[in-house]
C-alpha positions as CSV (number, residue, x, y, z in Angstrom):
1,X,0.0,0.0,0.0
2,X,1.6,3.3,-1.1
3,X,1.4,6.6,0.7
4,X,-1.5,7.9,-1.4
5,X,-3.6,4.9,-0.7
6,X,-2.9,5.2,3.0
7,X,-3.9,8.9,2.9
8,X,-7.1,7.9,1.2
9,X,-7.9,5.2,3.7
10,X,-7.2,7.6,6.6
11,X,-9.4,10.3,5.1
12,X,-12.2,7.7,4.5
13,X,-12.0,6.4,8.1
14,X,-11.9,9.9,9.5
15,X,-15.1,10.8,7.4
16,X,-16.7,7.6,8.8
17,X,-15.8,8.5,12.4
18,X,-17.2,12.0,11.9
19,X,-20.6,10.7,10.5
20,X,-21.4,7.8,12.8
21,X,-23.0,7.8,16.3
22,X,-21.3,4.6,17.6
23,X,-18.1,2.7,17.0
24,X,-17.6,-0.8,18.4
25,X,-14.0,-2.3,18.4
26,X,-13.8,-6.0,18.0
27,X,-11.0,-8.6,17.9
28,X,-11.2,-11.3,15.3
29,X,-8.8,-14.1,16.1
30,X,-8.7,-16.4,13.1
31,X,-12.1,-15.9,11.6
32,X,-12.6,-17.4,8.2
33,X,-13.5,-15.5,5.1
34,X,-17.0,-16.9,5.2
35,X,-17.5,-15.8,8.8
36,X,-16.2,-12.3,7.9
37,X,-18.5,-12.1,4.9
38,X,-21.5,-13.3,7.0
39,X,-20.7,-10.6,9.6
40,X,-20.4,-7.9,7.0
41,X,-23.8,-9.0,5.4
42,X,-25.5,-8.8,8.8
43,X,-24.0,-5.4,9.4
44,X,-25.2,-4.1,6.0
45,X,-28.7,-5.5,6.6
46,X,-28.8,-3.6,9.9
47,X,-27.6,-0.3,8.4
48,X,-24.1,-0.6,9.8
49,X,-20.7,-1.4,8.5
50,X,-17.6,-3.4,9.5
51,X,-14.1,-2.6,8.5
52,X,-10.7,-4.1,9.3
53,X,-7.9,-1.6,9.1
54,X,-4.3,-1.2,10.2
55,X,-4.3,0.1,13.8
56,X,-1.8,2.8,13.1
57,X,-3.9,4.2,10.2
58,X,-7.1,4.0,12.4
59,X,-5.4,5.9,15.2
60,X,-4.4,8.6,12.8
61,X,-8.0,8.7,11.4
62,X,-9.4,9.1,15.0
63,X,-7.7,12.5,15.2
64,X,-10.1,15.4,15.1
65,X,-13.2,13.2,16.0
66,X,-15.0,12.4,19.2
67,X,-13.6,8.9,19.1
68,X,-10.0,9.8,19.9
69,X,-10.2,7.8,23.2
70,X,-10.6,4.6,21.2
71,X,-6.9,4.7,20.3
72,X,-6.0,2.6,23.4
73,X,-8.3,-0.2,22.3
74,X,-6.6,-0.6,18.9
75,X,-4.1,-3.4,19.6
76,X,-3.9,-6.7,17.7
77,X,-6.2,-7.7,14.9
78,X,-9.2,-5.5,15.4
79,X,-12.2,-4.6,13.4
80,X,-14.4,-1.5,13.6
81,X,-18.2,-1.8,13.5
82,X,-19.9,1.6,12.9
83,X,-23.4,2.8,12.5
84,X,-25.4,6.0,12.4
85,X,-28.1,4.3,14.5
86,X,-26.6,4.2,18.0
87,X,-27.6,0.6,18.6
88,X,-27.5,-1.1,15.2
89,X,-23.8,-2.0,15.2
90,X,-23.8,-3.1,18.9
91,X,-26.8,-5.4,18.3
92,X,-25.2,-7.2,15.4
93,X,-21.8,-7.5,17.1
94,X,-23.2,-8.9,20.3
95,X,-25.4,-11.4,18.4
96,X,-22.5,-12.4,16.2
97,X,-20.1,-12.8,19.2
98,X,-22.6,-15.2,20.9
99,X,-22.3,-17.7,18.0
100,X,-18.6,-17.3,17.1
101,X,-15.9,-18.0,19.6
102,X,-13.2,-16.4,17.4
103,X,-14.8,-13.1,17.6
104,X,-14.8,-10.9,20.7
105,X,-15.9,-7.4,21.7
106,X,-13.1,-5.2,23.0
107,X,-15.1,-2.0,23.7
108,X,-16.5,1.0,21.9
109,X,-17.7,4.5,22.1
110,X,-20.7,6.7,21.5
111,X,-19.1,10.0,20.7
112,X,-16.8,11.0,23.6
113,X,-18.4,8.3,25.9
114,X,-16.2,5.3,26.0
115,X,-18.0,1.9,26.5
116,X,-16.5,-1.2,27.9
117,X,-17.7,-4.7,26.9
118,X,-20.6,-4.6,29.3
119,X,-21.5,-1.1,28.0
120,X,-21.6,-2.4,24.4
121,X,-23.8,-5.3,25.5
122,X,-26.1,-3.0,27.4
123,X,-26.4,-0.8,24.3
124,X,-27.3,-3.8,22.3
125,X,-30.3,-4.4,24.5
126,X,-31.8,-1.0,23.8
127,X,-34.4,-0.5,21.1
128,X,-33.2,0.8,17.8
129,X,-34.2,4.2,16.4
130,X,-36.9,2.7,14.2
131,X,-38.4,0.8,17.2
132,X,-38.4,3.9,19.2
133,X,-40.1,5.9,16.4
134,X,-42.7,3.1,16.1
135,X,-43.5,3.3,19.8
136,X,-43.8,7.1,19.7
137,X,-46.2,6.9,16.7
138,X,-48.2,4.2,18.6
139,X,-48.4,6.5,21.6
140,X,-49.5,9.4,19.5
141,X,-52.1,7.4,17.6
142,X,-53.6,5.5,20.5
143,X,-55.4,8.5,22.1
144,X,-56.9,9.5,18.7
145,X,-58.1,5.9,18.2
146,X,-59.7,5.9,21.7
147,X,-61.3,9.3,21.0
148,X,-62.8,8.1,17.8
149,X,-64.2,5.0,19.5
150,X,-65.7,7.0,22.3
151,X,-67.3,9.5,20.0
152,X,-68.8,6.8,17.8
153,X,-70.2,4.7,20.7
154,X,-73.2,7.0,21.5
155,X,-74.3,7.1,17.8
156,X,-74.0,3.3,17.6
157,X,-76.1,2.9,20.7
158,X,-78.8,5.3,19.3
159,X,-78.8,3.4,16.1
160,X,-79.3,0.0,17.9
161,X,-82.2,1.5,20.0
162,X,-83.9,2.8,16.9
163,X,-83.4,-0.5,15.1
164,X,-84.9,-2.4,18.1
165,X,-88.0,-0.1,18.1
166,X,-88.3,-0.5,14.3
167,X,-88.2,-4.3,14.6
168,X,-90.7,-4.2,17.5
169,X,-93.2,-2.2,15.5
170,X,-92.7,-4.4,12.4
171,X,-93.5,-7.5,14.4
């Protein structure tokens, strides 16, 4: 890899660190290509990404971002899981680590907040942005639905009473 390629890689990583809301650092000790591909596919499906890079280049790319504190975690063969949704990358990483013993979570960060392994696991248990949005919409729609039901009930009762009187007179 020549100097220009390294500069492009650092610039790309720096741009990624500037745009995302969470970075999870993982260690992959002898994962196969198929396992790495499966992990990348799961990340992509969740709206996240997974990159393996040289630690020195990643440390340089951390400069000028909120994730500067992650530099201490970048030792050995590590991968960086990132996502804009604060919980997407953590959920995929934690789920993948349960089924793969050659893959371990080192730590992570949400902006300037550094997370240990337990912090990443706790983050993975939280609902995603889409789930939170759905809950909020449900909470907003529920009162309107109840209001519509309550306002329609008296009219329905009057209609049933009139129908009963009509049936009584017809008989």
